[in-house]
C-alpha positions in Angstrom: -13.7 -11.3 -26.0 -14.3 -7.7 -27.1 -13.1 -4.5 -24.9 -15.7 -2.0 -24.2 -14.8 1.3 -23.7 -17.5 4.3 -22.6 -16.7 7.8 -23.8 -17.4 10.2 -20.8 -17.1 13.4 -19.4 -20.2 15.4 -17.8 -19.0 18.6 -19.2 -20.4 19.3 -22.7 -19.0 20.5 -25.7 -15.0 18.5 -25.2 -15.7 16.4 -28.3 -17.3 13.4 -26.5 -19.2 12.4 -29.7 -16.8 13.7 -32.2 -14.4 11.6 -30.1 -16.5 8.5 -30.2 -17.0 8.3 -34.1 -14.1 8.8 -34.9 -12.1 6.6 -32.8 -14.7 3.7 -33.8 -14.3 4.5 -37.5 -10.4 4.4 -37.1 -10.9 0.9 -35.3 -12.8 -0.2 -38.4 -10.4 1.0 -40.9 -7.9 -1.0 -39.0 -9.7 -4.0 -40.0 -10.9 -4.1 -36.6 -14.7 -5.3 -36.0 -15.9 -2.4 -34.0 -19.1 -1.2 -32.5 -20.7 2.3 -31.7 -23.5 2.7 -29.3 -25.2 6.0 -28.9 -26.0 6.4 -25.3 -27.2 10.0 -25.8 -30.8 11.1 -26.2 -29.4 14.0 -28.6 -28.5 11.1 -31.4 -25.8 13.3 -32.5 -23.2 9.7 -33.0 -26.4 8.3 -35.0 -26.5 11.3 -37.4 -23.0 12.0 -37.5 -22.8 8.4 -39.5 -25.2 9.4 -41.6 -28.6 8.4 -40.3 -31.8 10.6 -39.8 -34.1 10.6 -37.0 -36.5 7.4 -37.2 -39.1 7.2 -33.8 -39.6 3.3 -35.4 -35.8 2.1 -35.7 -34.7 -0.3 -33.0 -32.3 1.7 -31.1 -30.6 2.0 -27.3 -33.8 3.2 -25.9 -34.9 -0.5 -26.7 -32.1 -2.1 -25.4 -32.4 -0.6 -21.8 -36.1 -1.2 -21.6 -35.6 -5.2 -23.0 -37.9 -4.5 -25.4 -35.4 -5.7 -28.2 -31.9 -7.7 -28.5 -28.6 -5.8 -29.4 -28.6 -8.0 -32.6 -32.1 -6.9 -33.7 -30.7 -2.9 -33.2 -27.6 -3.5 -35.3 -27.0 -0.9 -38.4 -24.1 -1.6 -40.5 -22.5 1.4 -42.0 -20.3 3.2 -45.1 -16.8 1.4 -43.3 -17.4 -2.4 -44.1 -16.3 -3.2 -40.3 -18.1 -0.3 -38.3 -21.3 -0.9 -37.0 -23.8 1.2 -34.9 -26.9 0.7 -32.1 -28.4 4.0 -32.8 -30.4 6.4 -30.3 -33.4 8.4 -30.1 -35.1 11.1 -28.1 -37.0 8.6 -26.0 -33.9 7.9 -24.3 -34.5 10.7 -22.0 -37.8 9.0 -20.6 -35.3 5.9 -19.2 -34.0 7.9 -17.0 -37.3 8.3 -15.2 -39.2 4.6 -16.3 -35.9 2.8 -15.2 -35.8 4.6 -11.6 -38.2 1.7 -9.9 -36.7 -1.2 -12.1 -34.7 -4.3 -10.7 -31.0 -4.0 -11.9 -31.6 -0.9 -13.5 -27.4 -0.1 -13.8 -26.9 -3.0 -15.3 -29.1 -3.5 -18.2 -26.9 -2.2 -20.8 -24.1 -4.5 -19.7 -26.4 -7.4 -20.0 -27.9 -6.5 -23.8 -24.4 -6.1 -25.1 -22.8 -8.7 -23.3 -23.6 -11.6 -26.4 -22.1 -9.2 -29.1 -18.7 -8.8 -27.0 -17.4 -11.9 -28.8 -18.1 -10.4 -32.4 -16.7 -7.2 -31.9 -12.9 -6.4 -30.6 -14.2 -3.0 -30.0 -17.3 -1.8 -28.4 -17.4 2.0 -28.1 -20.4 4.1 -26.0 -20.7 7.5 -26.7 -22.4 8.8 -23.3 -24.2 12.5 -22.6 -22.9 15.2 -20.8 -24.2 14.6 -17.8 -23.8 11.7 -14.8 -27.0 10.1 -15.0 -28.5 6.6 -15.1 -27.6 6.6 -18.7 -24.2 7.2 -18.4 -24.4 4.8 -15.1 -25.1 2.0 -17.6 -22.4 2.5 -19.7 -19.9 2.8 -17.1 -21.3 -0.5 -15.7 -20.9 -2.0 -18.7 -17.6 -0.9 -19.6 -14.1 -2.1 -19.3 -12.6 1.0 -19.1 -13.3 5.1 -19.8 -11.8 7.5 -22.4 -12.0 10.8 -21.4 -12.1 13.9 -24.0 -11.0 16.9 -22.3 -10.1 20.5 -23.3 -6.8 22.2 -22.6 -8.6 24.8 -19.9 -9.2 25.1 -16.1 -12.7 24.4 -16.1 -11.8 21.1 -17.4 -9.5 20.6 -14.6 -12.0 21.5 -12.3 -15.2 18.8 -13.9 -12.7 15.9 -14.0 -12.1 15.2 -10.7 -16.0 14.6 -10.0 -16.0 12.3 -13.1 -13.3 10.0 -11.1 -15.0 10.3 -8.5 -17.8 8.9 -9.9 -16.0 6.2 -11.6 -14.4 5.5 -8.2 -17.9 5.0 -6.4 -18.8 2.6 -9.4 -15.7 0.6 -9.1 -16.4 0.0 -5.5 -20.2 -1.6 -5.6 -21.0 -2.0 -9.3 -18.3 -2.7 -11.5 -15.1 -3.4 -9.9 -12.8 -4.1 -13.2 -13.6 -0.1 -14.8 -10.3 1.5 -15.2 -8.8 4.4 -17.1 -8.4 3.9 -20.8 -7.1 6.9 -21.7 -7.4 11.0 -20.9 -6.9 12.6 -24.6 -6.8 16.5 -24.9 -9.6 17.9 -27.8 -9.2 20.7 -29.6 -5.6 21.5 -28.4 -3.6 24.5 -29.6 -0.4 23.5 -28.7 0.7 27.4 -29.3 -1.2 28.8 -26.0 0.4 28.7 -22.8 -2.8 27.7 -20.9 -3.2 24.6 -23.6 0.4 23.5 -22.2 0.1 24.1 -18.5 -3.0 22.1 -18.4 -1.0 19.1 -20.5 1.4 19.4 -17.6 -0.5 19.1 -14.9 -2.6 16.3 -16.4 0.5 14.4 -17.3 1.9 14.5 -13.3 -1.2 13.9 -12.4 -2.3 10.8 -14.7 1.4 10.0 -16.0 1.1 7.1 -19.1 -2.7 7.6 -18.5 -2.4 10.9 -20.8 -2.8 9.8 -24.3 0.3 10.9 -26.7 -1.8 12.2 -29.0 -3.7 15.3 -28.7 -6.6 16.3 -31.4 -6.4 19.9 -32.7 -9.0 22.2 -33.3 -9.8 21.1 -37.3 -12.1 22.9 -39.4 -12.6 19.4 -41.6 -13.5 17.3 -38.2 -16.3 20.1 -37.4 -18.0 20.0 -41.0 -17.6 16.1 -41.3 -21.2 15.2 -38.6 -22.8 17.8 -41.3 -22.3 15.1 -44.1 -23.1 11.8 -42.1 -19.6 10.7 -42.8 -16.5 10.2 -40.3 -13.3 12.7 -40.6 -11.4 10.0 -42.2 -13.8 9.4 -45.2 -14.8 13.1 -45.5 -11.2 14.2 -45.6 -8.4 11.4 -45.0 -5.8 14.0 -45.1 -7.1 16.5 -42.1 -4.9 16.7 -39.1 -8.2 15.5 -37.5 -8.6 12.4 -39.0 -5.0 11.6 -38.7 -5.1 12.4 -34.8 -7.7 10.1 -34.4 -6.2 7.3 -36.4 -3.5 8.2 -34.4 -5.5 7.6 -31.1 -6.8 4.4 -32.7 -3.2 3.1 -32.9 -2.1 4.3 -29.3 -5.1 2.3 -27.9 -4.6 -0.7 -29.8 -0.9 -0.7 -29.0 -1.7 -0.1 -25.0 -4.3 -3.1 -25.2 -1.9 -5.4 -26.8 0.9 -4.2 -24.0 -1.5 -4.3 -21.3 -1.2 -0.4 -19.7 -5.0 0.3 -20.2 -5.4 -2.6 -17.9 -3.3 -1.4 -14.9 -5.6 0.4 -12.4 -5.7 4.1 -11.9 -5.8 5.6 -8.4 -8.1 8.6 -8.1 -7.6 11.5 -5.9 -10.4 10.7 -3.6 -10.2 7.9 -0.7 -13.3 5.8 -1.3 -12.8 3.1 1.3 -16.2 3.2 2.9 -19.1 1.2 3.6 -21.1 -0.3 0.3 -24.0 1.6 1.6 -22.1 4.8 2.0 -21.1 5.1 -1.3 -24.3 3.5 -3.0 -26.0 6.7 -1.6 -23.7 9.3 -3.3 -24.0 7.8 -7.1 -26.2 9.5 -9.6 -29.9 8.7 -9.6 -29.8 6.8 -6.3 -27.7 3.7 -8.5 -27.9 1.4 -5.8 -27.0 -2.1 -7.0 -29.2 -5.1 -6.2 -28.4 -7.8 -4.3 -27.9 -10.7 -7.0 -25.5 -7.8 -8.9 -23.3 -7.2 -5.2 -20.1 -7.9 -5.8 -19.1 -10.5 -3.4 -16.4 -9.8 -0.5 -15.3 -6.5 0.6 -13.7 -4.0 -1.3 -9.8 -3.4 -1.0 -9.3 0.5 -0.1 -7.5 2.3 -3.0 -4.8 4.4 -1.8 -5.2 8.2 -1.6 -3.4 10.0 -4.5 -2.7 13.7 -4.7 -5.1 16.1 -6.1 -4.6 18.0 -9.3 -3.5 21.5 -9.2 -6.1 23.1 -10.5 -4.1 26.4 -10.7 -2.6 26.3 -14.4 
């Protein structure tokens, strides 16, 4: 069964879509059947693979609303082993339309379930917000890949994401893990970047990816040509970094590192109802999806030092 990886961080401008596109393309270049699902109303992952915006096309919006199957939404790309489920700006409305829907948090997971046998990796590009769209992606995912910049505000924002991940693990998706944290737009020459990397290493340990993605003009230019970096300029540092990242994740999957649970800083051994009240957009699970049995309390780990 394929592994579903959500590329998520509620902070904008950290390279989520760039990471989703190029990681998926690198998996495909390694001759692994890969699906990229655009869950962002901005549809940048869709345009980044060369598809123009088309309101008539079946998209991830239709999947969430139950109006189409995932098979109907599949698009082939220039890479033989990469497929795309596109997005559309109508996804903005899904946040409101699904508020009163039954099992709204499980819509995406149920929609892509039939495709998990077909693809070895399914990469979900999440919007820069902890809304119902991101919640659907995190419930559907096996693990979260967190792109981060080597800056102070990035350290400050990741704690909120980790708290949300832990609450989702407690009541909606107990198997959700951390695939890794990858530093993007990384400038190894600055002291700040090195300090942030050191703090992340102390906090995340082996979950911090050894591969870093540098600032690279070719990486920034590629989306305007509707291509992943490895097709636009395969010898660029950006393309090489994502190929290394894909190899690292594949090796982790084989070794089982990514399967190990990660303990976050916040203690979430509360009643399910109390945790549910603090999830974004009132994401309270329905009775039919609530996990049976009590959720084990997780030990408290020390918080990150944000003084870098």
